[in-house]
Every structure is written in structure tokens, then in C-alpha cells.
LUMMARBA-147902 format. One record per residue (C-alpha): residue number from 1; y, z, x; residue in three letters. Coordinates in nm, 4 decimals, decimal comma, always signed. Each point is the difference from the previous one (the first is absolute). Layout:
LUMMARBA-147902
+-----+----------+----------+----------+------+
!  nr !        y !        z !        x ! rest !
+-----+----------+----------+----------+------+
! NUM !        Y !        Z !        X !  ALA !
...
+-----+----------+----------+----------+------+
//
This chain:
LUMMARBA-147902
+-----+----------+----------+----------+------+
!  nr !        y !        z !        x ! rest !
+-----+----------+----------+----------+------+
!   1 !  +2,1970 !  -1,3271 !  -0,0277 !  MET !
!   2 !  -0,1596 !  +0,1178 !  +0,3221 !  ALA !
!   3 !  -0,2307 !  -0,2261 !  +0,1950 !  LYS !
!   4 !  -0,3534 !  -0,0192 !  -0,1375 !  ILE !
!   5 !  -0,2813 !  -0,0172 !  +0,2524 !  GLU !
!   6 !  -0,3509 !  -0,1258 !  -0,0584 !  ASN !
!   7 !  -0,2635 !  +0,2690 !  -0,0382 !  LEU !
!   8 !  -0,2347 !  -0,0164 !  +0,2969 !  SER !
!   9 !  -0,3774 !  +0,0203 !  -0,0291 !  LYS !
!  10 !  +0,0038 !  +0,3147 !  +0,2105 !  GLN !
!  11 !  +0,2502 !  +0,1651 !  -0,2331 !  ARG !
!  12 !  -0,1961 !  -0,1116 !  -0,3032 !  LEU !
!  13 !  -0,3102 !  +0,1642 !  +0,1448 !  LYS !
!  14 !  +0,1915 !  +0,3246 !  +0,0561 !  TYR !
!  15 !  +0,1306 !  -0,0006 !  -0,3558 !  LEU !
!  16 !  -0,3479 !  -0,0667 !  -0,1381 !  SER !
!  17 !  -0,1241 !  +0,3165 !  +0,1703 !  LYS !
!  18 !  +0,2593 !  +0,2038 !  -0,1892 !  LEU !
!  19 !  -0,2038 !  -0,0549 !  -0,3129 !  ARG !
!  20 !  -0,2295 !  +0,2699 !  +0,1429 !  LEU !
!  21 !  +0,0919 !  +0,3689 !  -0,0182 !  LYS !
!  22 !  -0,0923 !  +0,0783 !  +0,3605 !  LYS !
!  23 !  +0,2388 !  -0,2643 !  +0,1344 !  TYR !
!  24 !  +0,2834 !  +0,1150 !  -0,2261 !  ARG !
!  25 !  -0,0512 !  +0,3499 !  +0,1365 !  GLN !
!  26 !  -0,0166 !  -0,1190 !  +0,3600 !  GLN !
!  27 !  +0,3095 !  -0,2188 !  -0,0214 !  LYS !
!  28 !  +0,2053 !  +0,2156 !  -0,2356 !  GLY !
!  29 !  +0,0858 !  -0,3047 !  -0,2079 !  ALA !
!  30 !  -0,1087 !  -0,1701 !  -0,3216 !  PHE !
!  31 !  +0,0544 !  -0,3199 !  -0,1955 !  LEU !
!  32 !  +0,1699 !  -0,0294 !  -0,3361 !  ILE !
!  33 !  -0,0045 !  -0,3100 !  -0,2149 !  GLU !
!  34 !  +0,2196 !  -0,1474 !  -0,2671 !  GLY !
!  35 !  +0,3702 !  -0,0781 !  -0,0066 !  LYS !
!  36 !  +0,1013 !  +0,3033 !  -0,2023 !  ARG !
!  37 !  -0,1946 !  +0,2529 !  +0,2070 !  LEU !
!  38 !  +0,1321 !  -0,1423 !  +0,3273 !  VAL !
!  39 !  +0,3515 !  -0,0012 !  -0,1442 !  GLU !
!  40 !  -0,0363 !  +0,3667 !  -0,0974 !  THR !
!  41 !  -0,1237 !  +0,0953 !  +0,3453 !  ALA !
!  42 !  +0,2863 !  -0,1861 !  +0,1688 !  VAL !
!  43 !  +0,2516 !  +0,1832 !  -0,2209 !  ALA !
!  44 !  -0,1515 !  +0,3398 !  +0,0868 !  SER !
!  45 !  +0,0263 !  +0,2006 !  +0,3208 !  ASP !
!  46 !  -0,3481 !  -0,1041 !  +0,1114 !  TRP !
!  47 !  -0,0275 !  -0,2547 !  +0,2807 !  THR !
!  48 !  -0,1153 !  -0,3501 !  -0,0921 !  VAL !
!  49 !  -0,0849 !  -0,1447 !  +0,3398 !  GLU !
!  50 !  -0,0742 !  -0,3596 !  -0,0983 !  GLN !
!  51 !  -0,0205 !  -0,2230 !  -0,3070 !  ILE !
!  52 !  -0,2549 !  -0,2805 !  -0,0435 !  TYR !
!  53 !  +0,0588 !  -0,2946 !  -0,2315 !  LEU !
!  54 !  -0,2072 !  -0,2779 !  -0,1407 !  SER !
!  55 !  +0,1480 !  -0,3375 !  +0,0928 !  GLN !
!  56 !  +0,0169 !  -0,0822 !  -0,3692 !  ARG !
!  57 !  +0,2616 !  +0,2663 !  -0,0637 !  GLY !
!  58 !  +0,2312 !  -0,0463 !  +0,2977 !  LEU !
!  59 !  +0,2759 !  -0,1840 !  -0,1859 !  ASP !
!  60 !  +0,0355 !  +0,2528 !  -0,2820 !  SER !
!  61 !  -0,0269 !  +0,2953 !  +0,2391 !  PHE !
!  62 !  +0,3181 !  -0,0841 !  +0,1884 !  SER !
!  63 !  +0,2080 !  +0,0293 !  -0,3188 !  LYS !
!  64 !  -0,1747 !  +0,3079 !  -0,1396 !  SER !
!  65 !  +0,1198 !  +0,3611 !  +0,0121 !  LYS !
!  66 !  -0,2925 !  +0,0807 !  +0,2278 !  LEU !
!  67 !  +0,0917 !  -0,2812 !  +0,2362 !  GLY !
!  68 !  +0,3599 !  +0,1173 !  +0,0225 !  LYS !
!  69 !  -0,0970 !  +0,3646 !  +0,0583 !  ASN !
!  70 !  -0,2576 !  -0,0989 !  +0,2609 !  ALA !
!  71 !  +0,2681 !  -0,1994 !  +0,1810 !  ALA !
!  72 !  +0,2440 !  +0,2927 !  -0,0094 !  LEU !
!  73 !  -0,2632 !  +0,2295 !  +0,1506 !  GLN !
!  74 !  -0,1099 !  -0,2663 !  +0,2473 !  LYS !
!  75 !  -0,3643 !  +0,0316 !  -0,1003 !  ILE !
!  76 !  -0,2109 !  -0,2595 !  +0,1846 !  PRO !
!  77 !  -0,1388 !  -0,2700 !  -0,2300 !  LEU !
!  78 !  -0,3227 !  -0,1961 !  +0,0431 !  PHE !
!  79 !  -0,1460 !  -0,2848 !  -0,1998 !  SER !
!  80 !  -0,3593 !  -0,1072 !  -0,0452 !  ALA !
!  81 !  -0,2016 !  -0,2254 !  -0,2258 !  SER !
!  82 !  -0,0685 !  +0,1141 !  -0,3535 !  HIS !
!  83 !  -0,3670 !  +0,0410 !  +0,0887 !  GLU !
!  84 !  +0,0776 !  +0,2233 !  +0,3000 !  GLU !
!  85 !  +0,2342 !  +0,2215 !  -0,2001 !  ILE !
!  86 !  -0,2527 !  +0,0134 !  -0,2837 !  GLU !
!  87 !  -0,2692 !  +0,1195 !  +0,2429 !  SER !
!  88 !  +0,2089 !  +0,3126 !  +0,0627 !  LEU !
!  89 !  +0,0537 !  +0,0767 !  -0,3688 !  CYS !
!  90 !  -0,2161 !  +0,1909 !  -0,2446 !  GLU !
!  91 !  +0,1611 !  -0,1045 !  -0,3261 !  THR !
!  92 !  -0,1482 !  -0,2876 !  -0,2017 !  GLU !
!  93 !  +0,3292 !  -0,1912 !  -0,0155 !  THR !
!  94 !  +0,1890 !  +0,0619 !  +0,3276 !  PRO !
!  95 !  +0,3734 !  -0,0644 !  -0,0027 !  GLN !
!  96 !  +0,0073 !  -0,1171 !  +0,3599 !  GLY !
!  97 !  +0,2067 !  +0,2923 !  +0,1331 !  VAL !
!  98 !  -0,1315 !  +0,2803 !  +0,2218 !  LEU !
!  99 !  +0,1670 !  +0,2807 !  +0,1912 !  GLY !
! 100 !  -0,1167 !  +0,2028 !  +0,2967 !  LEU !
! 101 !  +0,1134 !  +0,3604 !  -0,0491 !  VAL !
! 102 !  +0,0052 !  +0,2784 !  +0,2581 !  ARG !
! 103 !  -0,1514 !  +0,3226 !  -0,1339 !  ALA !
! 104 !  +0,2673 !  +0,2640 !  -0,0418 !  LYS !
! 105 !  -0,0654 !  +0,3547 !  +0,1192 !  LYS !
! 106 !  +0,1021 !  +0,3158 !  -0,1846 !  PHE !
! 107 !  +0,0367 !  +0,3599 !  +0,1099 !  ASP !
! 108 !  +0,0352 !  +0,2996 !  -0,2303 !  LEU !
! 109 !  +0,3129 !  +0,1053 !  +0,1866 !  ASP !
! 110 !  +0,1619 !  -0,3339 !  -0,0822 !  ASP !
! 111 !  -0,0175 !  +0,0550 !  -0,3756 !  LEU !
! 112 !  +0,3258 !  +0,1030 !  -0,1684 !  PRO !
! 113 !  -0,1742 !  +0,2979 !  -0,1567 !  TRP !
! 114 !  +0,3123 !  +0,1151 !  -0,1813 !  GLU !
! 115 !  -0,0215 !  -0,3211 !  -0,2044 !  GLU !
! 116 !  -0,3761 !  +0,0063 !  -0,0646 !  VAL !
! 117 !  -0,0868 !  +0,1784 !  -0,3248 !  ASN !
! 118 !  -0,3076 !  -0,1969 !  -0,1002 !  LEU !
! 119 !  -0,2923 !  -0,0836 !  +0,2296 !  ALA !
! 120 !  -0,3426 !  -0,1496 !  -0,0467 !  LEU !
! 121 !  -0,3197 !  +0,0925 !  +0,1848 !  LEU !
! 122 !  -0,2935 !  -0,2381 !  -0,0463 !  ILE !
! 123 !  -0,3492 !  +0,1078 !  +0,0985 !  GLU !
! 124 !  -0,2823 !  -0,2405 !  +0,0921 !  ASP !
! 125 !  +0,1140 !  -0,2900 !  -0,2198 !  LEU !
! 126 !  -0,2105 !  -0,3063 !  +0,0840 !  LYS !
! 127 !  +0,1200 !  -0,2737 !  -0,2345 !  ASP !
! 128 !  +0,2801 !  -0,2072 !  +0,1616 !  PRO !
! 129 !  +0,1378 !  -0,1279 !  -0,3282 !  GLY !
! 130 !  +0,0363 !  +0,3525 !  -0,1344 !  ASN !
! 131 !  +0,1723 !  +0,1203 !  +0,3157 !  LEU !
! 132 !  +0,2482 !  -0,2866 !  +0,0002 !  GLY !
! 133 !  +0,0756 !  +0,0580 !  -0,3683 !  THR !
! 134 !  +0,0521 !  +0,3718 !  +0,0607 !  ILE !
! 135 !  +0,2436 !  -0,0707 !  +0,2840 !  ILE !
! 136 !  +0,1946 !  -0,2349 !  -0,2262 !  ARG !
! 137 !  +0,0033 !  +0,2646 !  -0,2747 !  THR !
! 138 !  +0,1091 !  +0,2715 !  +0,2445 !  ALA !
! 139 !  +0,2918 !  -0,2191 !  +0,1057 !  HIS !
! 140 !  +0,0997 !  -0,0525 !  -0,3617 !  GLY !
! 141 !  +0,0071 !  +0,3723 !  -0,0805 !  PHE !
! 142 !  +0,1923 !  +0,1120 !  +0,3058 !  GLY !
! 143 !  -0,2824 !  +0,1560 !  +0,2024 !  VAL !
! 144 !  +0,1450 !  +0,1018 !  +0,3356 !  GLY !
! 145 !  -0,3196 !  -0,0127 !  +0,2066 !  ALA !
! 146 !  -0,3626 !  -0,1057 !  -0,0433 !  VAL !
! 147 !  -0,2807 !  +0,1507 !  +0,2079 !  PHE !
! 148 !  -0,3479 !  -0,1531 !  +0,0368 !  LEU !
! 149 !  -0,3005 !  +0,1931 !  +0,1275 !  THR !
! 150 !  -0,1892 !  -0,1634 !  +0,2849 !  LYS !
! 151 !  -0,2842 !  -0,1197 !  -0,2255 !  ASP !
! 152 !  +0,2259 !  -0,2087 !  -0,2235 !  CYS !
! 153 !  -0,0117 !  -0,3781 !  +0,0111 !  VAL !
! 154 !  +0,2123 !  -0,1410 !  +0,2826 !  GLU !
! 155 !  +0,3666 !  -0,0231 !  -0,0937 !  LEU !
! 156 !  +0,0379 !  -0,3525 !  +0,1443 !  PHE !
! 157 !  -0,3038 !  -0,1424 !  -0,1744 !  ASN !
! 158 !  +0,1318 !  -0,3320 !  -0,1417 !  PRO !
! 159 !  -0,0892 !  +0,0995 !  -0,3569 !  LYS !
! 160 !  +0,1918 !  +0,3276 !  +0,0354 !  VAL !
! 161 !  +0,3044 !  -0,1828 !  +0,1346 !  VAL !
! 162 !  -0,0048 !  -0,2625 !  -0,2763 !  ARG !
! 163 !  -0,0534 !  +0,2549 !  -0,2790 !  ALA !
! 164 !  +0,2936 !  +0,2070 !  +0,1264 !  SER !
! 165 !  +0,2248 !  -0,3001 !  -0,0702 !  MET !
! 166 !  +0,2290 !  +0,0893 !  +0,2889 !  GLY !
! 167 !  +0,0396 !  +0,3693 !  -0,0914 !  SER !
! 168 !  -0,1901 !  +0,0816 !  +0,3172 !  LEU !
! 169 !  +0,3171 !  -0,0894 !  +0,1897 !  PHE !
! 170 !  +0,2227 !  +0,2339 !  -0,1965 !  TYR !
! 171 !  -0,1531 !  +0,3449 !  +0,0245 !  LEU !
! 172 !  -0,1692 !  +0,1919 !  +0,2820 !  PRO !
! 173 !  -0,3796 !  -0,0119 !  -0,0275 !  VAL !
! 174 !  -0,1730 !  +0,2265 !  +0,2513 !  PHE !
! 175 !  -0,3462 !  -0,1189 !  +0,1014 !  SER !
! 176 !  -0,2109 !  -0,0526 !  +0,3096 !  GLU !
! 177 !  +0,1708 !  -0,3380 !  +0,0397 !  ALA !
! 178 !  +0,3560 !  +0,1334 !  -0,0199 !  THR !
! 179 !  -0,0156 !  +0,3548 !  +0,1386 !  ALA !
! 180 !  +0,2183 !  +0,0571 !  +0,3039 !  ALA !
! 181 !  -0,1736 !  +0,0578 !  +0,3308 !  VAL !
! 182 !  -0,1341 !  +0,3550 !  +0,0125 !  GLY !
! 183 !  +0,0223 !  +0,0529 !  -0,3781 !  LEU !
! 184 !  -0,3532 !  +0,0943 !  -0,1082 !  GLU !
! 185 !  +0,0442 !  +0,2329 !  -0,2949 !  LEU !
! 186 !  -0,3052 !  +0,0652 !  -0,2146 !  SER !
! 187 !  +0,0436 !  -0,0092 !  -0,3775 !  ALA !
! 188 !  -0,0292 !  +0,3792 !  -0,0081 !  ARG !
! 189 !  +0,2698 !  +0,0371 !  +0,2669 !  GLU !
! 190 !  +0,2193 !  -0,2467 !  -0,1865 !  LEU !
! 191 !  -0,0275 !  +0,1980 !  -0,3235 !  ILE !
! 192 !  +0,0944 !  +0,3170 !  +0,1851 !  ASN !
! 193 !  +0,2991 !  -0,1813 !  +0,1525 !  THR !
! 194 !  +0,1127 !  -0,1160 !  -0,3437 !  LEU !
! 195 !  -0,0388 !  +0,3499 !  -0,1425 !  LYS !
! 196 !  +0,2084 !  +0,1369 !  +0,2841 !  ASP !
! 197 !  +0,2706 !  -0,2384 !  -0,1208 !  LYS !
! 198 !  -0,0277 !  +0,1398 !  -0,3554 !  ASP !
! 199 !  -0,2071 !  -0,2827 !  -0,1479 !  PHE !
! 200 !  -0,2330 !  +0,0916 !  -0,2831 !  GLU !
! 201 !  -0,3267 !  -0,1942 !  +0,0285 !  VAL !
! 202 !  -0,1285 !  -0,1310 !  -0,3341 !  ILE !
! 203 !  -0,3296 !  -0,1783 !  -0,0599 !  THR !
! 204 !  -0,0815 !  -0,2307 !  -0,2871 !  CYS !
! 205 !  -0,3395 !  +0,1049 !  -0,1399 !  ASP !
! 206 !  -0,1510 !  -0,1202 !  -0,3308 !  PRO !
! 207 !  -0,1634 !  +0,3433 !  -0,0387 !  ASN !
! 208 !  +0,3162 !  +0,2032 !  +0,0508 !  ALA !
! 209 !  +0,1084 !  +0,2293 !  -0,2836 !  GLU !
! 210 !  +0,3699 !  -0,0898 !  +0,0058 !  THR !
! 211 !  +0,1235 !  -0,3337 !  -0,1292 !  GLU !
! 212 !  +0,2499 !  -0,1611 !  +0,2341 !  ILE !
! 213 !  +0,2741 !  -0,0096 !  -0,2641 !  SER !
! 214 !  -0,0266 !  +0,3785 !  -0,0451 !  ARG !
! 215 !  +0,0386 !  +0,0761 !  +0,3673 !  ARG !
! 216 !  +0,3513 !  +0,0664 !  +0,1267 !  ARG !
! 217 !  +0,0441 !  -0,1476 !  +0,3463 !  PHE !
! 218 !  +0,2095 !  +0,1747 !  +0,2661 !  PRO !
! 219 !  +0,2635 !  -0,1500 !  +0,2241 !  GLY !
! 220 !  -0,2518 !  -0,1200 !  +0,2608 !  ARG !
! 221 !  -0,3396 !  -0,1415 !  -0,0897 !  VAL !
! 222 !  -0,2831 !  -0,1616 !  +0,1938 !  CYS !
! 223 !  -0,2447 !  -0,1789 !  -0,2272 !  LEU !
! 224 !  -0,3523 !  +0,0058 !  +0,1430 !  LEU !
! 225 !  -0,2384 !  -0,2728 !  -0,1164 !  ILE !
! 226 !  -0,3509 !  -0,0918 !  +0,1077 !  GLY !
! 227 !  -0,2375 !  -0,2930 !  -0,0131 !  SER !
! 228 !  -0,1030 !  -0,1404 !  -0,3354 !  GLU !
! 229 !  -0,3700 !  +0,0992 !  +0,0004 !  PRO !
! 230 !  +0,0349 !  +0,3556 !  +0,1294 !  THR !
! 231 !  +0,3618 !  +0,1072 !  -0,0401 !  GLY !
! 232 !  +0,1545 !  +0,2586 !  +0,2284 !  VAL !
! 233 !  -0,2476 !  +0,1829 !  +0,2240 !  SER !
! 234 !  -0,0670 !  +0,3693 !  -0,0560 !  GLU !
! 235 !  +0,1416 !  +0,0713 !  +0,3447 !  ASP !
! 236 !  +0,3429 !  -0,1452 !  -0,0735 !  LEU !
! 237 !  -0,0069 !  +0,0807 !  -0,3696 !  GLY !
! 238 !  -0,0372 !  +0,3650 !  +0,0907 !  GLY !
! 239 !  +0,3345 !  -0,0158 !  +0,1808 !  LEU !
! 240 !  +0,1874 !  -0,1354 !  -0,3037 !  ALA !
! 241 !  +0,2383 !  +0,2249 !  -0,1894 !  ASP !
! 242 !  -0,0934 !  -0,1446 !  -0,3378 !  ALA !
! 243 !  -0,1961 !  -0,2757 !  -0,1753 !  SER !
! 244 !  +0,1035 !  -0,2109 !  -0,2965 !  VAL !
! 245 !  -0,1777 !  -0,2523 !  -0,2176 !  ARG !
! 246 !  +0,1057 !  -0,3126 !  -0,1836 !  ILE !
! 247 !  -0,1245 !  +0,0197 !  -0,3602 !  PRO !
! 248 !  -0,2225 !  -0,2893 !  -0,1113 !  THR !
! 249 !  -0,2556 !  -0,0553 !  -0,2744 !  ILE !
! 250 !  -0,3251 !  +0,1889 !  +0,0572 !  ALA !
! 251 !  -0,2153 !  -0,3107 !  +0,0480 !  SER !
! 252 !  +0,1943 !  -0,1047 !  +0,3118 !  LEU !
! 253 !  -0,1501 !  +0,1478 !  +0,3148 !  GLU !
! 254 !  +0,3059 !  -0,0531 !  +0,2236 !  SER !
! 255 !  +0,3038 !  -0,2153 !  +0,0631 !  LEU !
! 256 !  +0,0388 !  -0,2439 !  +0,2867 !  ASN !
! 257 !  +0,1459 !  +0,1963 !  +0,2913 !  VAL !
! 258 !  +0,3063 !  -0,2236 !  +0,0315 !  ALA !
! 259 !  +0,0655 !  +0,0334 !  -0,3737 !  THR !
! 260 !  -0,0384 !  +0,3776 !  +0,0117 !  ALA !
! 261 !  +0,2362 !  +0,0168 !  +0,2960 !  CYS !
! 262 !  +0,2597 !  -0,2121 !  -0,1802 !  ALA !
! 263 !  -0,0122 !  +0,2158 !  -0,3133 !  ILE !
! 264 !  +0,0263 !  +0,3180 !  +0,2070 !  SER !
! 265 !  +0,2945 !  -0,1232 !  +0,2051 !  LEU !
! 266 !  +0,1725 !  -0,1217 !  -0,3141 !  TYR !
! 267 !  -0,0327 !  +0,3388 !  -0,1712 !  GLU !
! 268 !  +0,1175 !  +0,1919 !  +0,3076 !  ILE !
! 269 !  +0,2962 !  -0,2356 !  +0,0378 !  SER !
! 270 !  +0,0844 !  +0,0119 !  -0,3707 !  ARG !
! 271 !  +0,0080 !  +0,3784 !  -0,0076 !  GLN !
! 272 !  +0,2264 !  +0,0142 !  +0,3019 !  ARG !
! 273 !  +0,2531 !  -0,2452 !  -0,1412 !  GLY !
! 274 !  -0,0779 !  -0,2788 !  +0,2475 !  PHE !
! 275 !  +0,0756 !  -0,2700 !  -0,2562 !  PHE !
! 276 !  +0,3407 !  +0,1507 !  -0,0778 !  ASP !
! 277 !  +0,1088 !  -0,0474 !  +0,3619 !  THR !
! 278 !  -0,1910 !  -0,3264 !  +0,0543 !  HIS !
! 279 !  +0,0588 !  -0,2064 !  -0,3174 !  PRO !
! 280 !  -0,2019 !  -0,3199 !  -0,0218 !  HIS !
! 281 !  +0,2040 !  -0,3197 !  -0,0236 !  THR !
! 282 !  -0,2030 !  -0,2548 !  -0,1935 !  TRP !
! 283 !  +0,2458 !  -0,2795 !  +0,0667 !  ALA !
! 284 !  -0,0617 !  +0,0232 !  +0,3737 !  ASN !
! 285 !  -0,3778 !  +0,0399 !  -0,0138 !  ASP !
! 286 !  -0,1569 !  -0,3385 !  +0,0648 !  THR !
! 287 !  -0,3495 !  +0,1454 !  -0,0329 !  ASP !
! 288 !  +0,0445 !  +0,1639 !  -0,3387 !  SER !
! 289 !  -0,1984 !  -0,1330 !  -0,2915 !  VAL !
! 290 !  +0,2075 !  -0,1832 !  -0,2560 !  SER !
! 291 !  +0,0214 !  +0,1871 !  -0,3304 !  LEU !
! 292 !  +0,0999 !  -0,3081 !  -0,1935 !  THR !
! 293 !  -0,1887 !  -0,3184 !  -0,0729 !  SER !
+-----+----------+----------+----------+------+
//
């Protein structure tokens, strides 16, 4: 294993500042916590600049998959007391492993558009847990690109990152934090760009006439979803090609936005035969719920 240096007080102070949005934006970097999340980031094409370890976990780290991968990539390692590492964490039971990740930048021209048939545009979503869950869901259903309007919660908010469960590192998410220099498309301009590329823009609206299962989806779809209290704005909704609703019992006012997004993406994917070309292998899914007692 590579040499492990002690975490300096100066470095600890710098890392503490990254708990604030303005410093993450200034430095173009953010912290992730937990062995599995750091392991996922290291295995992706994002740059993990440094890894920080609690002194309690040093022995087991050297023999772990994460330790071996970190050594192969020559990622600098630092150790600190459990209390110092804990001060940087936001979870109630920290695992003693943190990673410093460099924010990745995306440009529309870099997308392999010929391979992107399903996109997601999220307007003004404020809840970090919902956004992280939606990103994880988008990854699971083969979404090729996710776009966030400027008023959405920050992509690198720690709760967003944790709720994404590492999916953040496996699909392009365009936001203020990840947009390439000079890329300042408004949501309206983005919709027009998608339409120019033959995407049909579909909104999910509980008041829509057409049930989602009765709508036939074309080869290229962009699902447009809004914040939970207000839904999609009239401005963007007016640009959509169609609206669909998810049928529920009459006494329910609305579904949670992440739930509605998951159902919508599932139905679009099901109709287009996604599960025929991407069969799920239960035996290899360590996160699946056991169906036997």
C-alpha cells in the first residue's frame, strides 16, 4: 500500500470548508464519505484526488478492494483521528473513509447523442434526497443524460451525493456545478436543442388526460419533471409535446416526485423493450431484497 501521511490541521480546515456550497463551487471539489461510495468513485472515470482514513481502519484498508485500487491509481492517502474524520462527516455512523473528488465538467458536444434515447430534465427541485434518488433511478433505467435547471438543489450537496448511491459517477448530469465553461443554456434553449435532435418532451402531470400506460413513446424521449409542490412551470410545460398522468386513487393528491419519476421511467423503458436487452441478474445483485426467509 502507498505511504499514508498524517492529515495536517491546515488541510483539515480546508476540507471542513467544503461542507459549504460556496466553497465547493469555488474549489470545484467535494467530499464523499463511506467505503462503498469512495470505492464507486475510484472505479469510475471521475478523479478522486485524495482519500482520508480514520486511524482505526488503517489495517483493514490495506487489504480491501478500495485499498488495492487506490494503490493502483496512486491516490494520495491521509490518516487522522476518528474525531477529526467524524468532524468532516454528516452521517450519524461514519465509516471512517472520505474521498476528495474533483467536479467533472460536461459539454453538450461531448455527449454521444447517437446513443442517447432517453433524457431527463428536472426543473427547480429543492429536496436533495429526492434528487439523489432520481439520479440513481435514472442510472438504473438507462437514462443517457440528466439536466438540472439553475434553481435546483446543488448537485454536490452531500445528501444528493449519498442518495445517488454512486450513480452520480455513472451518467452525465448537467448542472451549474458541472457545465463546461461557456455552457449557459436556459431550460427553454435546452428543450429546443433536444427537439432539434428529435426528442419528444413529455411531462408527468396528475391532471393530464392520458394515462402513462396508454401513451406510446417514440424512439427519443425527454421526461420533464418539476418540484413536488408546484410541478412543472407553465413556461416549460407549454413547450412539452404531451403530458401523461400516473393513475392513483382519488383521495391521493400527488405522488412523491422521485416515485413519480421512477414509475414514469419504468413505463417508458418497459414499452421500449429495455428489460429485454438489459436483463436483471439477481444472483449478482448484492443490494436486492431477499425473497426468501
